[in-house]
All heavy atoms as atom14 arrays in JSON, in Angstrom:
{
  "sequence": "MTCEEIENRVIAIAGEHTKLALEHLEIFGKPGSEKRCVEIHERIEQLRQERVELIGR",
  "atom14_mask": [
    [1, 1, 1, 1, 1, 1, 1, 1, 0, 0, 0, 0, 0, 0],
    [1, 1, 1, 1, 1, 1, 1, 0, 0, 0, 0, 0, 0, 0],
    [1, 1, 1, 1, 1, 1, 0, 0, 0, 0, 0, 0, 0, 0],
    [1, 1, 1, 1, 1, 1, 1, 1, 1, 0, 0, 0, 0, 0],
    [1, 1, 1, 1, 1, 1, 1, 1, 1, 0, 0, 0, 0, 0],
    [1, 1, 1, 1, 1, 1, 1, 1, 0, 0, 0, 0, 0, 0],
    [1, 1, 1, 1, 1, 1, 1, 1, 1, 0, 0, 0, 0, 0],
    [1, 1, 1, 1, 1, 1, 1, 1, 0, 0, 0, 0, 0, 0],
    [1, 1, 1, 1, 1, 1, 1, 1, 1, 1, 1, 0, 0, 0],
    [1, 1, 1, 1, 1, 1, 1, 0, 0, 0, 0, 0, 0, 0],
    [1, 1, 1, 1, 1, 1, 1, 1, 0, 0, 0, 0, 0, 0],
    [1, 1, 1, 1, 1, 0, 0, 0, 0, 0, 0, 0, 0, 0],
    [1, 1, 1, 1, 1, 1, 1, 1, 0, 0, 0, 0, 0, 0],
    [1, 1, 1, 1, 1, 0, 0, 0, 0, 0, 0, 0, 0, 0],
    [1, 1, 1, 1, 0, 0, 0, 0, 0, 0, 0, 0, 0, 0],
    [1, 1, 1, 1, 1, 1, 1, 1, 1, 0, 0, 0, 0, 0],
    [1, 1, 1, 1, 1, 1, 1, 1, 1, 1, 0, 0, 0, 0],
    [1, 1, 1, 1, 1, 1, 1, 0, 0, 0, 0, 0, 0, 0],
    [1, 1, 1, 1, 1, 1, 1, 1, 1, 0, 0, 0, 0, 0],
    [1, 1, 1, 1, 1, 1, 1, 1, 0, 0, 0, 0, 0, 0],
    [1, 1, 1, 1, 1, 0, 0, 0, 0, 0, 0, 0, 0, 0],
    [1, 1, 1, 1, 1, 1, 1, 1, 0, 0, 0, 0, 0, 0],
    [1, 1, 1, 1, 1, 1, 1, 1, 1, 0, 0, 0, 0, 0],
    [1, 1, 1, 1, 1, 1, 1, 1, 1, 1, 0, 0, 0, 0],
    [1, 1, 1, 1, 1, 1, 1, 1, 0, 0, 0, 0, 0, 0],
    [1, 1, 1, 1, 1, 1, 1, 1, 1, 0, 0, 0, 0, 0],
    [1, 1, 1, 1, 1, 1, 1, 1, 0, 0, 0, 0, 0, 0],
    [1, 1, 1, 1, 1, 1, 1, 1, 1, 1, 1, 0, 0, 0],
    [1, 1, 1, 1, 0, 0, 0, 0, 0, 0, 0, 0, 0, 0],
    [1, 1, 1, 1, 1, 1, 1, 1, 1, 0, 0, 0, 0, 0],
    [1, 1, 1, 1, 1, 1, 1, 0, 0, 0, 0, 0, 0, 0],
    [1, 1, 1, 1, 0, 0, 0, 0, 0, 0, 0, 0, 0, 0],
    [1, 1, 1, 1, 1, 1, 0, 0, 0, 0, 0, 0, 0, 0],
    [1, 1, 1, 1, 1, 1, 1, 1, 1, 0, 0, 0, 0, 0],
    [1, 1, 1, 1, 1, 1, 1, 1, 1, 0, 0, 0, 0, 0],
    [1, 1, 1, 1, 1, 1, 1, 1, 1, 1, 1, 0, 0, 0],
    [1, 1, 1, 1, 1, 1, 0, 0, 0, 0, 0, 0, 0, 0],
    [1, 1, 1, 1, 1, 1, 1, 0, 0, 0, 0, 0, 0, 0],
    [1, 1, 1, 1, 1, 1, 1, 1, 1, 0, 0, 0, 0, 0],
    [1, 1, 1, 1, 1, 1, 1, 1, 0, 0, 0, 0, 0, 0],
    [1, 1, 1, 1, 1, 1, 1, 1, 1, 1, 0, 0, 0, 0],
    [1, 1, 1, 1, 1, 1, 1, 1, 1, 0, 0, 0, 0, 0],
    [1, 1, 1, 1, 1, 1, 1, 1, 1, 1, 1, 0, 0, 0],
    [1, 1, 1, 1, 1, 1, 1, 1, 0, 0, 0, 0, 0, 0],
    [1, 1, 1, 1, 1, 1, 1, 1, 1, 0, 0, 0, 0, 0],
    [1, 1, 1, 1, 1, 1, 1, 1, 1, 0, 0, 0, 0, 0],
    [1, 1, 1, 1, 1, 1, 1, 1, 0, 0, 0, 0, 0, 0],
    [1, 1, 1, 1, 1, 1, 1, 1, 1, 1, 1, 0, 0, 0],
    [1, 1, 1, 1, 1, 1, 1, 1, 1, 0, 0, 0, 0, 0],
    [1, 1, 1, 1, 1, 1, 1, 1, 1, 0, 0, 0, 0, 0],
    [1, 1, 1, 1, 1, 1, 1, 1, 1, 1, 1, 0, 0, 0],
    [1, 1, 1, 1, 1, 1, 1, 0, 0, 0, 0, 0, 0, 0],
    [1, 1, 1, 1, 1, 1, 1, 1, 1, 0, 0, 0, 0, 0],
    [1, 1, 1, 1, 1, 1, 1, 1, 0, 0, 0, 0, 0, 0],
    [1, 1, 1, 1, 1, 1, 1, 1, 0, 0, 0, 0, 0, 0],
    [1, 1, 1, 1, 0, 0, 0, 0, 0, 0, 0, 0, 0, 0],
    [1, 1, 1, 1, 1, 1, 1, 1, 1, 1, 1, 0, 0, 0]
  ],
  "atom14_positions": [
    [[137.15, 98.42, 94.87], [136.95, 99.28, 93.71], [138.22, 100.13, 93.48], [138.74, 100.52, 94.44], [135.75, 100.26, 94.0], [134.62, 99.99, 93.17], [133.38, 101.34, 93.59], [132.34, 100.96, 92.24], [0.0, 0.0, 0.0], [0.0, 0.0, 0.0], [0.0, 0.0, 0.0], [0.0, 0.0, 0.0], [0.0, 0.0, 0.0], [0.0, 0.0, 0.0]],
    [[138.61, 100.19, 92.21], [139.79, 100.99, 91.94], [139.38, 102.51, 91.93], [138.24, 102.77, 91.85], [140.33, 100.58, 90.56], [139.37, 101.06, 89.55], [140.63, 99.13, 90.38], [0.0, 0.0, 0.0], [0.0, 0.0, 0.0], [0.0, 0.0, 0.0], [0.0, 0.0, 0.0], [0.0, 0.0, 0.0], [0.0, 0.0, 0.0], [0.0, 0.0, 0.0]],
    [[140.46, 103.3, 92.0], [140.22, 104.86, 91.89], [139.38, 105.12, 90.72], [138.48, 106.05, 90.76], [141.48, 105.49, 92.0], [142.25, 105.55, 93.6], [0.0, 0.0, 0.0], [0.0, 0.0, 0.0], [0.0, 0.0, 0.0], [0.0, 0.0, 0.0], [0.0, 0.0, 0.0], [0.0, 0.0, 0.0], [0.0, 0.0, 0.0], [0.0, 0.0, 0.0]],
    [[139.78, 104.57, 89.56], [139.1, 104.84, 88.3], [137.71, 104.41, 88.38], [136.72, 105.14, 87.88], [139.76, 104.2, 87.08], [139.16, 104.52, 85.88], [139.99, 103.9, 84.61], [141.08, 103.39, 84.83], [139.37, 103.92, 83.5], [0.0, 0.0, 0.0], [0.0, 0.0, 0.0], [0.0, 0.0, 0.0], [0.0, 0.0, 0.0], [0.0, 0.0, 0.0]],
    [[137.37, 103.29, 88.88], [135.96, 102.8, 89.06], [135.14, 103.75, 89.94], [133.97, 104.04, 89.66], [135.91, 101.38, 89.63], [136.42, 100.38, 88.56], [136.61, 99.0, 89.21], [136.85, 98.92, 90.47], [136.49, 97.99, 88.48], [0.0, 0.0, 0.0], [0.0, 0.0, 0.0], [0.0, 0.0, 0.0], [0.0, 0.0, 0.0], [0.0, 0.0, 0.0]],
    [[135.77, 104.18, 91.08], [135.0, 105.16, 91.93], [134.81, 106.45, 91.19], [133.63, 106.98, 91.29], [135.93, 105.41, 93.24], [135.93, 104.1, 94.04], [135.42, 106.62, 93.98], [137.01, 104.13, 95.18], [0.0, 0.0, 0.0], [0.0, 0.0, 0.0], [0.0, 0.0, 0.0], [0.0, 0.0, 0.0], [0.0, 0.0, 0.0], [0.0, 0.0, 0.0]],
    [[135.79, 106.89, 90.48], [135.6, 108.24, 89.77], [134.52, 108.1, 88.75], [133.69, 108.96, 88.6], [136.9, 108.62, 89.09], [138.01, 109.03, 89.94], [139.29, 109.26, 89.18], [139.46, 108.96, 87.99], [140.26, 109.76, 89.82], [0.0, 0.0, 0.0], [0.0, 0.0, 0.0], [0.0, 0.0, 0.0], [0.0, 0.0, 0.0], [0.0, 0.0, 0.0]],
    [[134.44, 106.93, 88.07], [133.4, 106.75, 87.0], [132.06, 106.58, 87.64], [131.04, 107.23, 87.17], [133.69, 105.48, 86.16], [134.88, 105.62, 85.24], [135.26, 106.76, 84.87], [135.5, 104.6, 84.95], [0.0, 0.0, 0.0], [0.0, 0.0, 0.0], [0.0, 0.0, 0.0], [0.0, 0.0, 0.0], [0.0, 0.0, 0.0], [0.0, 0.0, 0.0]],
    [[131.95, 106.03, 88.79], [130.6, 105.87, 89.42], [130.26, 107.27, 90.05], [129.07, 107.58, 89.87], [130.73, 104.89, 90.59], [129.42, 104.64, 91.28], [128.35, 104.11, 90.28], [127.01, 104.23, 90.98], [125.86, 104.64, 90.33], [125.95, 104.89, 89.02], [124.83, 104.69, 90.96], [0.0, 0.0, 0.0], [0.0, 0.0, 0.0], [0.0, 0.0, 0.0]],
    [[131.17, 107.98, 90.52], [130.82, 109.42, 91.02], [130.2, 110.25, 89.92], [129.3, 110.95, 90.04], [131.94, 110.02, 91.77], [131.65, 111.48, 92.17], [132.22, 109.19, 93.08], [0.0, 0.0, 0.0], [0.0, 0.0, 0.0], [0.0, 0.0, 0.0], [0.0, 0.0, 0.0], [0.0, 0.0, 0.0], [0.0, 0.0, 0.0], [0.0, 0.0, 0.0]],
    [[130.87, 110.18, 88.74], [130.46, 110.86, 87.57], [129.1, 110.34, 87.1], [128.19, 111.21, 86.82], [131.42, 110.73, 86.5], [132.75, 111.48, 86.81], [130.86, 111.28, 85.13], [133.93, 111.16, 85.91], [0.0, 0.0, 0.0], [0.0, 0.0, 0.0], [0.0, 0.0, 0.0], [0.0, 0.0, 0.0], [0.0, 0.0, 0.0], [0.0, 0.0, 0.0]],
    [[128.88, 109.09, 87.15], [127.52, 108.54, 86.79], [126.43, 109.03, 87.7], [125.37, 109.42, 87.47], [127.53, 107.03, 86.69], [0.0, 0.0, 0.0], [0.0, 0.0, 0.0], [0.0, 0.0, 0.0], [0.0, 0.0, 0.0], [0.0, 0.0, 0.0], [0.0, 0.0, 0.0], [0.0, 0.0, 0.0], [0.0, 0.0, 0.0], [0.0, 0.0, 0.0]],
    [[126.77, 109.14, 89.03], [125.89, 109.5, 90.08], [125.48, 111.03, 89.8], [124.31, 111.4, 89.83], [126.47, 109.33, 91.5], [126.47, 107.91, 91.89], [125.7, 110.2, 92.51], [127.22, 107.57, 93.1], [0.0, 0.0, 0.0], [0.0, 0.0, 0.0], [0.0, 0.0, 0.0], [0.0, 0.0, 0.0], [0.0, 0.0, 0.0], [0.0, 0.0, 0.0]],
    [[126.48, 111.82, 89.44], [126.24, 113.25, 89.16], [125.36, 113.38, 87.98], [124.42, 114.19, 87.92], [127.52, 113.97, 88.93], [0.0, 0.0, 0.0], [0.0, 0.0, 0.0], [0.0, 0.0, 0.0], [0.0, 0.0, 0.0], [0.0, 0.0, 0.0], [0.0, 0.0, 0.0], [0.0, 0.0, 0.0], [0.0, 0.0, 0.0], [0.0, 0.0, 0.0]],
    [[125.58, 112.62, 86.92], [124.75, 112.62, 85.78], [123.26, 112.24, 86.05], [122.4, 112.97, 85.58], [0.0, 0.0, 0.0], [0.0, 0.0, 0.0], [0.0, 0.0, 0.0], [0.0, 0.0, 0.0], [0.0, 0.0, 0.0], [0.0, 0.0, 0.0], [0.0, 0.0, 0.0], [0.0, 0.0, 0.0], [0.0, 0.0, 0.0], [0.0, 0.0, 0.0]],
    [[123.1, 111.07, 86.76], [121.77, 110.77, 87.15], [121.03, 111.78, 88.04], [119.88, 112.07, 87.9], [121.81, 109.39, 87.89], [120.4, 108.88, 88.07], [120.32, 107.46, 88.69], [121.34, 106.8, 88.83], [119.23, 107.07, 89.2], [0.0, 0.0, 0.0], [0.0, 0.0, 0.0], [0.0, 0.0, 0.0], [0.0, 0.0, 0.0], [0.0, 0.0, 0.0]],
    [[121.75, 112.32, 88.92], [121.27, 113.37, 89.84], [120.75, 114.59, 89.06], [119.66, 115.05, 89.26], [122.34, 113.82, 90.84], [121.82, 114.82, 91.89], [121.77, 116.22, 91.61], [121.45, 114.65, 93.09], [121.29, 116.84, 92.65], [121.15, 115.85, 93.6], [0.0, 0.0, 0.0], [0.0, 0.0, 0.0], [0.0, 0.0, 0.0], [0.0, 0.0, 0.0]],
    [[121.59, 115.0, 88.11], [121.24, 116.12, 87.27], [120.04, 115.84, 86.39], [119.07, 116.65, 86.26], [122.36, 116.5, 86.34], [123.5, 116.8, 87.1], [122.11, 117.73, 85.43], [0.0, 0.0, 0.0], [0.0, 0.0, 0.0], [0.0, 0.0, 0.0], [0.0, 0.0, 0.0], [0.0, 0.0, 0.0], [0.0, 0.0, 0.0], [0.0, 0.0, 0.0]],
    [[119.95, 114.67, 85.78], [118.74, 114.24, 85.04], [117.51, 114.26, 85.91], [116.5, 114.8, 85.44], [118.97, 112.83, 84.48], [117.87, 112.28, 83.67], [118.17, 110.87, 83.09], [116.97, 110.16, 82.68], [117.15, 108.81, 82.45], [0.0, 0.0, 0.0], [0.0, 0.0, 0.0], [0.0, 0.0, 0.0], [0.0, 0.0, 0.0], [0.0, 0.0, 0.0]],
    [[117.57, 113.68, 87.1], [116.37, 113.7, 87.92], [116.05, 115.21, 88.43], [114.85, 115.45, 88.5], [116.67, 112.8, 89.25], [116.82, 111.35, 89.01], [117.34, 110.73, 90.19], [115.49, 110.79, 88.63], [0.0, 0.0, 0.0], [0.0, 0.0, 0.0], [0.0, 0.0, 0.0], [0.0, 0.0, 0.0], [0.0, 0.0, 0.0], [0.0, 0.0, 0.0]],
    [[116.94, 115.93, 88.7], [116.68, 117.37, 89.12], [116.0, 118.14, 87.96], [115.0, 118.92, 88.19], [118.02, 118.03, 89.44], [0.0, 0.0, 0.0], [0.0, 0.0, 0.0], [0.0, 0.0, 0.0], [0.0, 0.0, 0.0], [0.0, 0.0, 0.0], [0.0, 0.0, 0.0], [0.0, 0.0, 0.0], [0.0, 0.0, 0.0], [0.0, 0.0, 0.0]],
    [[116.42, 117.95, 86.77], [115.72, 118.52, 85.61], [114.37, 118.04, 85.39], [113.46, 118.79, 85.21], [116.62, 118.27, 84.29], [117.95, 119.12, 84.27], [118.68, 118.67, 83.04], [117.62, 120.52, 84.22], [0.0, 0.0, 0.0], [0.0, 0.0, 0.0], [0.0, 0.0, 0.0], [0.0, 0.0, 0.0], [0.0, 0.0, 0.0], [0.0, 0.0, 0.0]],
    [[114.19, 116.7, 85.55], [112.81, 116.16, 85.51], [111.93, 116.73, 86.51], [110.8, 117.07, 86.33], [112.85, 114.62, 85.61], [111.48, 114.0, 85.51], [111.47, 112.5, 85.72], [112.52, 111.9, 85.86], [110.32, 112.0, 85.9], [0.0, 0.0, 0.0], [0.0, 0.0, 0.0], [0.0, 0.0, 0.0], [0.0, 0.0, 0.0], [0.0, 0.0, 0.0]],
    [[112.43, 116.82, 87.82], [111.74, 117.44, 88.84], [111.24, 118.88, 88.51], [110.13, 119.22, 88.71], [112.48, 117.48, 90.14], [111.76, 117.87, 91.34], [111.69, 119.19, 91.66], [110.96, 117.19, 92.25], [110.96, 119.32, 92.82], [110.49, 118.12, 93.14], [0.0, 0.0, 0.0], [0.0, 0.0, 0.0], [0.0, 0.0, 0.0], [0.0, 0.0, 0.0]],
    [[112.14, 119.67, 88.02], [111.89, 121.09, 87.55], [110.72, 121.14, 86.57], [109.91, 121.95, 86.62], [113.05, 121.77, 87.14], [114.12, 122.16, 88.13], [115.33, 122.73, 87.43], [113.51, 123.16, 89.13], [0.0, 0.0, 0.0], [0.0, 0.0, 0.0], [0.0, 0.0, 0.0], [0.0, 0.0, 0.0], [0.0, 0.0, 0.0], [0.0, 0.0, 0.0]],
    [[110.73, 120.11, 85.65], [109.76, 120.13, 84.57], [108.37, 119.7, 85.08], [107.36, 120.28, 84.53], [110.14, 119.21, 83.5], [111.38, 119.64, 82.7], [111.84, 118.56, 81.65], [111.27, 117.43, 81.58], [112.92, 118.81, 81.01], [0.0, 0.0, 0.0], [0.0, 0.0, 0.0], [0.0, 0.0, 0.0], [0.0, 0.0, 0.0], [0.0, 0.0, 0.0]],
    [[108.32, 118.78, 86.1], [106.95, 118.35, 86.44], [106.45, 118.95, 87.7], [105.25, 118.76, 87.92], [106.98, 116.71, 86.5], [107.85, 116.33, 87.82], [107.36, 116.12, 85.28], [107.71, 114.86, 88.04], [0.0, 0.0, 0.0], [0.0, 0.0, 0.0], [0.0, 0.0, 0.0], [0.0, 0.0, 0.0], [0.0, 0.0, 0.0], [0.0, 0.0, 0.0]],
    [[107.31, 119.59, 88.53], [106.91, 120.08, 89.83], [105.6, 120.99, 89.64], [105.58, 121.84, 88.83], [107.96, 120.93, 90.51], [107.62, 121.37, 91.87], [107.6, 120.5, 92.88], [107.33, 122.64, 92.08], [107.21, 120.9, 94.2], [106.99, 123.14, 93.37], [106.92, 122.26, 94.4], [0.0, 0.0, 0.0], [0.0, 0.0, 0.0], [0.0, 0.0, 0.0]],
    [[104.62, 120.74, 90.49], [103.41, 121.57, 90.52], [102.43, 121.18, 89.49], [101.26, 121.72, 89.43], [0.0, 0.0, 0.0], [0.0, 0.0, 0.0], [0.0, 0.0, 0.0], [0.0, 0.0, 0.0], [0.0, 0.0, 0.0], [0.0, 0.0, 0.0], [0.0, 0.0, 0.0], [0.0, 0.0, 0.0], [0.0, 0.0, 0.0], [0.0, 0.0, 0.0]],
    [[102.74, 120.27, 88.57], [101.73, 119.86, 87.53], [100.79, 118.83, 88.21], [101.28, 118.01, 89.06], [102.42, 119.25, 86.28], [103.15, 120.3, 85.59], [103.77, 119.75, 84.35], [104.53, 120.79, 83.52], [105.15, 120.29, 82.32], [0.0, 0.0, 0.0], [0.0, 0.0, 0.0], [0.0, 0.0, 0.0], [0.0, 0.0, 0.0], [0.0, 0.0, 0.0]],
    [[99.62, 118.78, 87.77], [98.65, 117.78, 88.33], [99.18, 116.4, 88.17], [99.64, 116.01, 87.08], [97.37, 118.07, 87.47], [97.48, 119.4, 86.93], [98.9, 119.65, 86.81], [0.0, 0.0, 0.0], [0.0, 0.0, 0.0], [0.0, 0.0, 0.0], [0.0, 0.0, 0.0], [0.0, 0.0, 0.0], [0.0, 0.0, 0.0], [0.0, 0.0, 0.0]],
    [[98.99, 115.59, 89.21], [99.43, 114.22, 89.13], [100.9, 113.97, 89.31], [101.33, 112.8, 89.16], [0.0, 0.0, 0.0], [0.0, 0.0, 0.0], [0.0, 0.0, 0.0], [0.0, 0.0, 0.0], [0.0, 0.0, 0.0], [0.0, 0.0, 0.0], [0.0, 0.0, 0.0], [0.0, 0.0, 0.0], [0.0, 0.0, 0.0], [0.0, 0.0, 0.0]],
    [[101.67, 114.98, 89.55], [103.23, 114.86, 89.59], [103.75, 114.52, 91.0], [104.89, 114.12, 91.19], [103.83, 116.07, 89.1], [103.58, 117.16, 90.07], [0.0, 0.0, 0.0], [0.0, 0.0, 0.0], [0.0, 0.0, 0.0], [0.0, 0.0, 0.0], [0.0, 0.0, 0.0], [0.0, 0.0, 0.0], [0.0, 0.0, 0.0], [0.0, 0.0, 0.0]],
    [[102.86, 114.54, 92.01], [103.31, 114.3, 93.31], [104.02, 113.04, 93.52], [105.08, 113.01, 94.21], [102.18, 114.42, 94.37], [101.42, 115.81, 94.39], [100.34, 115.93, 93.33], [100.08, 115.04, 92.61], [99.95, 117.15, 93.13], [0.0, 0.0, 0.0], [0.0, 0.0, 0.0], [0.0, 0.0, 0.0], [0.0, 0.0, 0.0], [0.0, 0.0, 0.0]],
    [[103.52, 111.97, 93.13], [104.06, 110.62, 93.32], [105.44, 110.61, 92.64], [106.45, 110.08, 93.32], [103.21, 109.52, 92.79], [103.79, 108.12, 92.93], [102.89, 106.98, 92.36], [103.55, 105.69, 92.52], [102.87, 104.67, 91.87], [0.0, 0.0, 0.0], [0.0, 0.0, 0.0], [0.0, 0.0, 0.0], [0.0, 0.0, 0.0], [0.0, 0.0, 0.0]],
    [[105.58, 111.0, 91.46], [106.89, 111.03, 90.73], [107.84, 111.89, 91.48], [109.07, 111.64, 91.63], [106.69, 111.4, 89.32], [108.0, 111.47, 88.55], [108.62, 109.99, 88.46], [109.9, 110.07, 87.85], [110.92, 109.3, 88.07], [110.85, 108.35, 89.09], [112.13, 109.41, 87.48], [0.0, 0.0, 0.0], [0.0, 0.0, 0.0], [0.0, 0.0, 0.0]],
    [[107.44, 113.12, 92.04], [108.36, 113.97, 92.69], [108.87, 113.28, 93.94], [110.06, 113.38, 94.22], [107.59, 115.34, 93.07], [107.47, 116.42, 91.7], [0.0, 0.0, 0.0], [0.0, 0.0, 0.0], [0.0, 0.0, 0.0], [0.0, 0.0, 0.0], [0.0, 0.0, 0.0], [0.0, 0.0, 0.0], [0.0, 0.0, 0.0], [0.0, 0.0, 0.0]],
    [[108.03, 112.48, 94.7], [108.47, 111.8, 95.9], [109.55, 110.67, 95.38], [110.6, 110.66, 96.03], [107.34, 111.19, 96.59], [107.85, 110.23, 97.62], [106.43, 112.19, 97.18], [0.0, 0.0, 0.0], [0.0, 0.0, 0.0], [0.0, 0.0, 0.0], [0.0, 0.0, 0.0], [0.0, 0.0, 0.0], [0.0, 0.0, 0.0], [0.0, 0.0, 0.0]],
    [[109.22, 110.09, 94.36], [110.23, 109.05, 93.86], [111.57, 109.65, 93.53], [112.56, 109.12, 93.82], [109.72, 108.33, 92.61], [108.38, 107.51, 92.89], [107.77, 106.93, 91.67], [108.07, 107.4, 90.51], [106.91, 106.1, 91.78], [0.0, 0.0, 0.0], [0.0, 0.0, 0.0], [0.0, 0.0, 0.0], [0.0, 0.0, 0.0], [0.0, 0.0, 0.0]],
    [[111.54, 110.82, 92.86], [112.77, 111.58, 92.54], [113.49, 111.96, 93.8], [114.7, 111.7, 93.88], [112.38, 112.8, 91.68], [111.93, 112.42, 90.26], [113.58, 113.75, 91.6], [111.34, 113.55, 89.46], [0.0, 0.0, 0.0], [0.0, 0.0, 0.0], [0.0, 0.0, 0.0], [0.0, 0.0, 0.0], [0.0, 0.0, 0.0], [0.0, 0.0, 0.0]],
    [[112.8, 112.37, 94.66], [113.5, 112.81, 96.0], [114.24, 111.62, 96.66], [115.27, 111.81, 97.1], [112.53, 113.56, 96.91], [112.24, 114.92, 96.64], [113.11, 115.97, 96.88], [111.22, 115.5, 95.96], [112.62, 117.14, 96.53], [111.41, 116.86, 95.92], [0.0, 0.0, 0.0], [0.0, 0.0, 0.0], [0.0, 0.0, 0.0], [0.0, 0.0, 0.0]],
    [[113.47, 110.5, 96.68], [113.94, 109.33, 97.27], [115.27, 108.86, 96.6], [116.26, 108.4, 97.15], [112.91, 108.21, 97.36], [111.85, 108.52, 98.34], [110.73, 107.42, 98.21], [110.7, 106.61, 97.28], [109.76, 107.53, 99.1], [0.0, 0.0, 0.0], [0.0, 0.0, 0.0], [0.0, 0.0, 0.0], [0.0, 0.0, 0.0], [0.0, 0.0, 0.0]],
    [[115.18, 108.91, 95.29], [116.36, 108.37, 94.45], [117.49, 109.37, 94.63], [118.63, 108.92, 94.76], [115.96, 108.27, 92.96], [117.1, 107.8, 92.11], [117.45, 106.36, 92.51], [118.65, 105.97, 91.61], [119.69, 105.21, 92.13], [119.65, 104.82, 93.37], [120.64, 104.93, 91.26], [0.0, 0.0, 0.0], [0.0, 0.0, 0.0], [0.0, 0.0, 0.0]],
    [[117.31, 110.61, 94.69], [118.25, 111.56, 94.84], [118.96, 111.33, 96.2], [120.22, 111.38, 96.29], [117.85, 113.03, 94.7], [117.6, 113.33, 93.24], [118.8, 114.03, 95.28], [117.04, 114.63, 92.9], [0.0, 0.0, 0.0], [0.0, 0.0, 0.0], [0.0, 0.0, 0.0], [0.0, 0.0, 0.0], [0.0, 0.0, 0.0], [0.0, 0.0, 0.0]],
    [[118.22, 111.08, 97.24], [118.77, 110.79, 98.54], [119.63, 109.53, 98.51], [120.68, 109.45, 99.12], [117.77, 110.73, 99.55], [118.22, 110.68, 100.98], [119.14, 111.73, 101.37], [118.89, 112.84, 101.0], [120.15, 111.45, 102.06], [0.0, 0.0, 0.0], [0.0, 0.0, 0.0], [0.0, 0.0, 0.0], [0.0, 0.0, 0.0], [0.0, 0.0, 0.0]],
    [[119.2, 108.52, 97.76], [120.01, 107.31, 97.6], [121.34, 107.6, 96.9], [122.33, 107.07, 97.36], [119.22, 106.23, 96.78], [118.07, 105.68, 97.48], [117.21, 104.81, 96.59], [117.38, 104.77, 95.38], [116.3, 104.0, 97.17], [0.0, 0.0, 0.0], [0.0, 0.0, 0.0], [0.0, 0.0, 0.0], [0.0, 0.0, 0.0], [0.0, 0.0, 0.0]],
    [[121.28, 108.39, 95.89], [122.5, 108.75, 95.17], [123.45, 109.58, 96.13], [124.62, 109.25, 96.07], [122.1, 109.54, 93.95], [121.3, 108.84, 92.82], [120.88, 109.84, 91.76], [122.27, 107.79, 92.15], [0.0, 0.0, 0.0], [0.0, 0.0, 0.0], [0.0, 0.0, 0.0], [0.0, 0.0, 0.0], [0.0, 0.0, 0.0], [0.0, 0.0, 0.0]],
    [[122.92, 110.44, 96.87], [123.74, 111.16, 97.83], [124.42, 110.27, 98.75], [125.64, 110.41, 99.05], [122.93, 112.31, 98.48], [122.52, 113.43, 97.71], [121.79, 114.4, 98.52], [121.38, 115.54, 97.66], [120.19, 116.2, 97.9], [119.48, 115.94, 98.88], [119.96, 117.25, 97.15], [0.0, 0.0, 0.0], [0.0, 0.0, 0.0], [0.0, 0.0, 0.0]],
    [[123.71, 109.25, 99.4], [124.27, 108.37, 100.28], [125.28, 107.47, 99.6], [126.41, 107.31, 100.18], [123.13, 107.44, 100.93], [123.67, 106.57, 101.87], [124.34, 107.23, 103.08], [123.77, 108.3, 103.62], [125.43, 106.73, 103.63], [0.0, 0.0, 0.0], [0.0, 0.0, 0.0], [0.0, 0.0, 0.0], [0.0, 0.0, 0.0], [0.0, 0.0, 0.0]],
    [[125.08, 107.07, 98.38], [126.06, 106.26, 97.63], [127.3, 107.07, 97.37], [128.54, 106.58, 97.59], [125.54, 105.78, 96.37], [126.48, 104.84, 95.61], [125.89, 104.26, 94.33], [124.76, 104.44, 93.97], [126.77, 103.71, 93.64], [0.0, 0.0, 0.0], [0.0, 0.0, 0.0], [0.0, 0.0, 0.0], [0.0, 0.0, 0.0], [0.0, 0.0, 0.0]],
    [[127.15, 108.33, 97.09], [128.41, 109.17, 96.88], [129.12, 109.3, 98.15], [130.46, 109.34, 98.18], [127.91, 110.55, 96.38], [129.15, 111.52, 96.0], [128.7, 112.87, 95.85], [128.36, 113.35, 97.2], [127.68, 114.39, 97.47], [127.36, 115.2, 96.62], [127.36, 114.74, 98.7], [0.0, 0.0, 0.0], [0.0, 0.0, 0.0], [0.0, 0.0, 0.0]],
    [[128.47, 109.63, 99.29], [129.16, 109.68, 100.54], [129.95, 108.4, 100.9], [131.08, 108.4, 101.32], [128.13, 109.96, 101.64], [128.73, 109.82, 103.07], [127.58, 111.38, 101.54], [0.0, 0.0, 0.0], [0.0, 0.0, 0.0], [0.0, 0.0, 0.0], [0.0, 0.0, 0.0], [0.0, 0.0, 0.0], [0.0, 0.0, 0.0], [0.0, 0.0, 0.0]],
    [[129.29, 107.31, 100.59], [130.01, 106.03, 100.88], [131.25, 105.84, 100.03], [132.3, 105.3, 100.44], [129.03, 104.89, 100.6], [127.97, 104.74, 101.78], [126.85, 103.72, 101.46], [127.0, 103.03, 100.39], [125.86, 103.72, 102.2], [0.0, 0.0, 0.0], [0.0, 0.0, 0.0], [0.0, 0.0, 0.0], [0.0, 0.0, 0.0], [0.0, 0.0, 0.0]],
    [[131.17, 106.38, 98.77], [132.35, 106.21, 97.85], [133.41, 107.13, 98.13], [134.62, 106.75, 98.14], [131.76, 106.51, 96.39], [131.02, 105.33, 95.65], [130.42, 105.81, 94.36], [131.8, 104.07, 95.47], [0.0, 0.0, 0.0], [0.0, 0.0, 0.0], [0.0, 0.0, 0.0], [0.0, 0.0, 0.0], [0.0, 0.0, 0.0], [0.0, 0.0, 0.0]],
    [[133.15, 108.38, 98.55], [134.22, 109.34, 98.66], [134.33, 109.94, 100.07], [135.22, 110.67, 100.41], [134.05, 110.6, 97.7], [132.71, 111.33, 97.97], [134.14, 110.05, 96.24], [132.59, 112.58, 97.1], [0.0, 0.0, 0.0], [0.0, 0.0, 0.0], [0.0, 0.0, 0.0], [0.0, 0.0, 0.0], [0.0, 0.0, 0.0], [0.0, 0.0, 0.0]],
    [[133.39, 109.39, 100.97], [133.55, 109.83, 102.36], [133.12, 111.2, 102.72], [133.43, 111.66, 103.73], [0.0, 0.0, 0.0], [0.0, 0.0, 0.0], [0.0, 0.0, 0.0], [0.0, 0.0, 0.0], [0.0, 0.0, 0.0], [0.0, 0.0, 0.0], [0.0, 0.0, 0.0], [0.0, 0.0, 0.0], [0.0, 0.0, 0.0], [0.0, 0.0, 0.0]],
    [[132.31, 111.93, 101.85], [131.83, 113.21, 102.17], [130.43, 113.42, 101.68], [130.04, 112.91, 100.64], [132.68, 114.34, 101.48], [134.08, 114.28, 101.72], [134.79, 115.48, 101.07], [135.99, 114.9, 100.33], [136.55, 115.44, 99.33], [136.08, 116.58, 98.83], [137.57, 114.97, 98.83], [0.0, 0.0, 0.0], [0.0, 0.0, 0.0], [0.0, 0.0, 0.0]]
  ]
}
């Protein structure tokens, strides 16, 4: 991957993370939201790991 491709992917990861965090804030505590909240947490963890692999932190 080139530096530009890494930068673009890191930016995309940040955008997806933000979108998921906002969704979590909107649905947290509402009836029936537990499953989706777990899915969001799992995806956020995947994104964090991918970011670490890309930039080493």
